C-alpha positions in Angstrom: 0.0 0.0 0.0 1.5 3.3 -1.0 1.4 6.6 0.8 -1.6 8.0 -1.1 -3.8 5.1 0.0 -3.0 5.8 3.7 -4.6 9.2 3.4 -8.3 9.3 4.5 -8.8 12.9 3.3 -6.5 14.7 0.8 -7.3 18.0 2.5 -6.6 16.9 6.1 -3.3 17.7 7.9 -0.8 14.9 7.5 2.8 13.8 7.7 5.2 12.1 5.3 7.3 9.2 6.3 10.9 10.3 5.5 12.6 7.3 7.0 10.4 4.3 7.9 13.1 2.4 9.8 13.3 -1.4 10.3 9.6 -1.8 11.2 7.2 1.1 12.0 3.5 0.5 12.3 0.4 2.4 13.3 -1.0 1.1 16.7 -3.7 2.0 19.1 -5.4 -0.1 21.8 -6.2 -2.8 19.3 -9.4 -4.7 18.4 -10.4 -6.9 21.3 -13.3 -9.3 21.3 -12.9 -10.6 17.7 -10.9 -13.8 18.3 -14.0 -16.0 17.6 -13.9 -14.5 14.1 -10.2 -15.3 13.7 -9.2 -11.7 14.1 -6.4 -11.0 16.6 -6.0 -8.1 19.0 -3.0 -6.2 17.6 -2.4 -2.9 19.3 0.7 -1.3 20.9 3.0 -4.0 22.4 4.0 -1.6 25.2 0.6 -0.3 25.9 1.7 1.7 29.0 4.3 3.6 27.0 1.9 4.4 24.2 -0.6 5.7 26.7 2.0 7.9 28.4 3.0 9.3 25.1 -0.6 10.1 24.3 -1.2 11.8 27.6 1.8 14.1 27.1 0.6 14.9 23.5 -2.8 15.9 24.9 -4.6 12.9 23.4 -6.9 10.3 24.8 -5.0 7.0 25.5 -7.0 5.4 22.7 -5.4 7.6 20.0 -3.3 5.9 17.4 0.5 6.3 17.5 3.5 5.1 15.6 5.4 2.1 17.0 9.0 1.8 15.9 11.3 -1.1 16.2 15.0 -0.8 17.1 16.0 1.8 14.4 13.3 4.5 14.9 11.8 6.6 12.1 11.6 10.1 10.7 8.6 12.1 9.7 7.7 15.5 8.2 4.3 17.0 9.2 2.6 19.5 6.9 1.3 21.5 9.8 2.9 22.6 13.1 2.2 19.8 15.6 3.1 18.7 19.1 4.8 15.3 19.1 6.0 13.1 21.9 8.6 10.3 21.4 8.5 7.8 24.3 8.9 4.2 25.1 12.5 3.0 24.3 14.9 6.0 24.8 16.4 7.4 21.7 18.0 10.6 20.3 15.3 12.9 19.0 16.0 15.8 16.6 14.0 18.4 14.7 15.7 19.5 11.5 18.9 18.1 13.0 18.7 20.0 16.3 18.4 17.8 19.5 15.1 18.0 21.3 13.7 16.2 24.4 12.8 12.6 24.4 9.8 11.6 26.6 8.3 15.1 26.5 6.2 17.1 24.2 8.1 19.0 21.5 6.9 21.5 18.9 7.6 20.5 15.3 7.0 23.3 12.7 5.3 22.6 9.5 7.7 21.0 7.0 10.4 20.2 9.6 11.7 16.7 10.0 11.4 15.0 13.3 13.8 12.1 13.6 13.5 9.5 16.3 16.8 7.6 16.2 17.8 4.1 17.1 16.8 2.8 20.5 19.6 3.3 23.1 17.9 0.9 25.6 14.9 -1.3 24.9 13.4 -1.9 21.5 10.2 -0.1 20.7 9.6 3.7 20.7 6.3 5.4 20.3 5.5 8.7 18.4 2.3 10.4 19.6 1.1 13.3 17.5 -1.4 15.9 18.9 -4.7 14.7 17.3 -3.4 11.2 16.8 -2.5 9.3 13.6 -5.7 8.9 11.7 -5.9 6.3 8.9 -9.3 4.8 8.3 -10.1 2.3 11.1 -10.6 -1.4 10.3 -13.0 -3.4 12.6 -12.9 -0.6 15.1 -9.2 -0.1 15.3 -6.4 1.7 13.4 -3.8 -1.0 14.5 -1.7 -2.9 12.1 -1.8 -6.7 12.5 1.2 -8.2 10.9 0.0 -11.8 11.0 -3.5 -11.3 9.5 -2.7 -8.2 7.4 -5.7 -6.4 8.9 -5.2 -2.6 9.3 -2.7 -0.3 7.7 0.5 -2.0 6.5 4.0 -1.3 7.9 5.2 2.1 6.9 7.5 2.7 3.9 9.5 5.7 2.9 7.3 8.2 1.2 4.0 7.1 2.8 1.6 9.9 3.8 -0.7 9.5 6.8 -3.4 11.8 8.0 -3.5 13.5 11.4 -6.6 13.9 13.5 -8.0 17.3 14.6 -6.1 19.2 17.2 -7.5 19.7 20.7 -9.1 23.1 21.4 -6.8 25.8 22.7 -6.5 25.7 26.5 -7.3 21.9 26.7 -5.3 20.4 29.6 -2.1 18.5 28.6 -0.2 16.2 30.9 3.2 17.4 32.3 6.3 15.3 32.5 5.8 11.7 33.6 8.2 8.9 34.7 9.1 6.4 32.0 10.0 2.8 33.0 13.3 1.5 31.8 14.0 -1.5 29.6 14.5 -4.7 31.6 18.0 -5.9 32.2 16.5 -9.3 33.0 13.0 -10.0 31.7 11.1 -11.8 34.5 7.8 -13.2 33.3 5.3 -14.6 35.8 3.5 -17.6 34.4 0.4 -19.7 35.3 1.0 -23.3 34.3 -1.5 -24.9 32.0 -3.6 -25.7 30.2 -1.2 -28.3 28.6 1.6 -28.5 31.1 0.9 -32.2 31.7 2.3 -32.7 28.1 5.7 -32.1 29.6 7.9 -34.0 32.1 8.3 -32.9 35.7 12.0 -32.2 34.8 10.9 -30.0 31.9 8.6 -28.0 34.2 11.5 -27.4 36.6 13.7 -26.3 33.7 11.0 -24.0 32.5 10.6 -22.1 35.8 14.3 -22.3 37.0 16.7 -22.1 34.1 17.4 -18.9 32.2 16.5 -18.3 28.6 17.4 -15.5 26.2 15.3 -13.5 23.8 15.8 -14.7 20.2 16.5 -12.4 17.4 13.7 -14.2 15.6 11.2 -12.5 18.0 8.5 -10.2 16.5 5.1 -8.7 17.3 3.6 -12.2 16.9 5.7 -13.8 19.6 8.8 -13.5 21.8 10.9 -16.5 20.9 13.5 -17.8 23.3 16.8 -19.6 23.1 17.8 -22.0 25.9 17.2 -25.5 27.2 14.4 -27.4 25.3 11.4 -28.7 27.2 11.0 -32.5 27.1 7.6 -33.9 26.2 5.9 -36.4 28.4 3.7 -37.4 25.5 4.0 -37.5 21.8 1.8 -36.3 19.0 0.1 -33.0 18.5 -3.1 -31.4 19.7 -6.1 -30.5 17.5 -6.0 -26.8 16.9 -7.4 -24.8 19.9 -7.9 -21.2 20.9 -4.8 -19.1 21.8 -4.8 -16.2 24.2 -2.5 -13.2 24.6 0.5 -14.3 26.8 0.1 -18.0 26.0 3.5 -19.8 26.2 3.4 -22.2 23.3 6.1 -24.9 22.9 6.9 -25.8 19.2 8.7 -29.1 18.3 12.1 -27.6 19.0 11.1 -27.4 22.7 11.9 -23.6 23.2 9.0 -21.6 24.6 7.4 -18.8 22.6 5.4 -16.1 24.4 2.5 -15.0 22.2 2.3 -11.2 21.8 -0.4 -8.9 20.3 -0.3 -10.2 16.7 -0.5 -13.9 17.7 -2.7 -16.4 15.9 -6.1 -17.0 17.4 -5.7 -20.8 17.2 -2.8 -23.2 17.3 -1.9 -26.9 17.7 1.3 -26.9 19.8 0.8 -27.4 23.6 0.7 -24.3 25.8 2.7 -24.9 28.9 1.5 -21.7 30.6 0.2 -18.2 30.3 1.9 -14.9 31.1 -0.6 -12.3 32.5 -1.2 -9.4 30.2 0.1 -6.8 32.7 3.6 -8.4 32.5 3.9 -8.3 28.7 4.8 -4.6 28.4 8.3 -5.4 29.6 8.5 -8.1 26.9 7.9 -5.4 24.2 11.2 -3.7 25.3 13.4 -6.8 25.7 15.8 -6.9 22.8 17.6 -9.9 21.4 19.9 -11.5 24.0 18.0 -10.3 27.0 17.9 -12.9 29.7 14.4 -14.3 30.3 13.2 -16.0 33.5 9.8 -17.6 33.8 8.6 -17.7 37.4 5.5 -19.4 38.8 2.8 -16.7 39.3 1.2 -16.4 42.7 -2.4 -17.5 42.9 
């Protein structure tokens, strides 16, 4: 999809993608409640960071933002706009001049805002006053990489519309604390529903031995490198429903934590489920980060 097809209204304020980076997508809170139709949730992987960026930009937390991966992106708005770059810390410039990360900055019409590569963490979020406003699909503007629902990943030269600015004098949040990227990613996990498909030794390994984030990880799932989990029974399951945070174990035995673009069904056994509130840290865990699965209380 080219830049022109992103634009909902040729007369609306917009911005051009000058540098798309490794992977930049439009994300909001996602499209919950459609898994029975085979449509996943999508949405910002680090929902807390996206919400903070929106607050600082003067938007509702439901406004769509840009989510970058590792290398950032650069954009050129055609109107003066307030922009916040948050999430993974990075160098931010406007027409080459350094400006604040994690706070609202003024970007004049025609100036280039560049959010550089992540210094710590993995995913940065760009919130524009008024929000990013491509046409919603099934109630959300989020890109779903697995299904292809929503706007596609951005490419150089794409043009995206901006939503209307808030009225003058509308309250805007002040500076807020930003959580740092995890040095060690600790994921609480509730065992089940298929933990009995693994040996007792495998379950001890799962909750006691360290893993590392694989470079093959993406918005679909956080893949791990480390000791394989031994099966107690052979064969595969009939396809069954998958939830956000499910820890599926493919034939190589290395756990995969399903993230926002995960499939709605799957046939590999799920050894446990990571609660949703713990997944924001997974969004910022880059390749090589140590991962520890711990038994969740309750």
